[in-house]
C-alpha positions in Angstrom: -0.1 -0.1 -0.1 1.3 3.3 -1.0 2.1 6.1 1.9 -0.5 8.3 0.1 -3.7 6.1 0.0 -2.8 5.5 3.8 -2.8 9.3 4.6 -6.1 9.5 2.8 -7.5 6.5 4.7 -6.3 8.1 8.0 -7.5 11.7 7.0 -10.9 10.7 6.2 -11.3 8.2 9.3 -10.0 10.9 11.4 -12.0 13.9 10.6 -15.3 11.5 10.8 -14.3 9.7 13.7 -13.3 13.1 15.3 -16.4 14.7 14.8 -18.5 11.4 16.1 -16.7 11.1 19.4 -16.7 14.9 20.0 -20.4 14.9 19.7 -20.6 12.0 22.2 -17.8 13.7 24.6 -19.8 16.6 24.7 -23.2 14.9 25.3 -22.0 12.4 28.0 -19.2 14.7 29.4 -16.3 12.8 28.7 -13.1 15.0 29.3 -9.6 13.6 29.7 -9.2 16.5 31.9 -10.9 19.6 33.4 -9.4 22.9 33.5 -10.4 25.4 36.5 -9.4 28.7 35.6 -10.1 30.3 38.6 -7.4 28.5 40.4 -5.3 27.7 37.4 -5.3 24.0 37.9 -6.1 21.2 36.2 -7.9 17.9 37.3 -8.3 14.3 36.0 -11.5 13.5 34.1 -14.4 15.7 34.9 -13.3 17.0 38.5 -15.4 19.2 40.6 -14.5 23.1 40.8 -12.5 24.2 43.6 -13.7 27.6 42.9 -15.4 29.4 39.9 -16.5 27.4 36.7 -15.1 24.5 35.3 -13.7 24.1 31.6 -14.2 21.1 29.9 -14.1 21.8 26.1 -10.2 21.2 26.4 -10.8 17.5 27.9 -13.3 17.2 25.1 -11.0 17.9 22.3 -8.4 15.5 23.7 -10.9 12.8 24.2 -12.1 13.2 20.5 -8.5 13.8 19.2 -7.1 10.6 21.2 -10.2 8.1 20.1 -9.8 9.6 16.6 -6.1 9.1 16.2 -6.5 5.0 17.3 -9.4 4.6 15.2 -7.8 6.3 12.1 -4.2 4.3 12.7 -6.4 1.1 13.0 -8.0 2.1 9.6 -5.2 2.9 7.7 -3.1 -0.4 8.5 -6.1 -2.5 6.9 -5.6 -3.6 3.3 -5.4 -1.4 0.5 -8.4 -3.0 -0.9 -10.7 -2.3 2.3 -9.6 1.1 2.7 -10.3 2.1 -1.1 -13.6 1.7 -0.4 -13.5 4.7 2.2 -15.2 7.5 0.7 -13.2 11.0 0.9 -16.3 12.8 1.3 -17.0 11.8 5.0 -14.5 14.1 6.1 -16.9 16.6 5.5 -20.1 15.3 5.4 -19.9 13.7 8.8 -18.8 17.1 10.6 -21.4 18.8 9.1 -23.8 16.6 10.8 -21.9 16.7 13.9 -22.4 20.4 13.6 -26.2 19.9 13.4 -26.1 17.4 16.2 -24.2 20.2 18.5 -26.4 22.9 17.4 -29.7 20.5 18.6 -28.2 19.7 21.9 -27.2 23.3 22.5 -30.6 24.7 21.6 -31.6 25.6 25.1 -28.6 28.2 24.9 -29.9 29.8 21.8 -33.9 29.6 22.4 -34.2 31.4 25.9 
């Protein structure tokens, strides 16, 4: 398998998997870590804030990047016959659908 076809399979799979895992991480609050800006500290997973609000966004992005990296690496190691079937359009259609899902999840913030 050529490196370019492995890279294409990795890129398309990473983009699609990242979007899906990010939506799941936001909905289920699966953060690898939590940042507490008031105390300038980090806590593992979703720790309670000692003071002020907590920021989970960095943890959600890390969760999605780690999960998508594992999935995309596994897919890029598959035989070329299987990876050739991956539609490159997944790299933009799945994230668009994920944005619609996030808009639905966060509609309460916009419809007050």
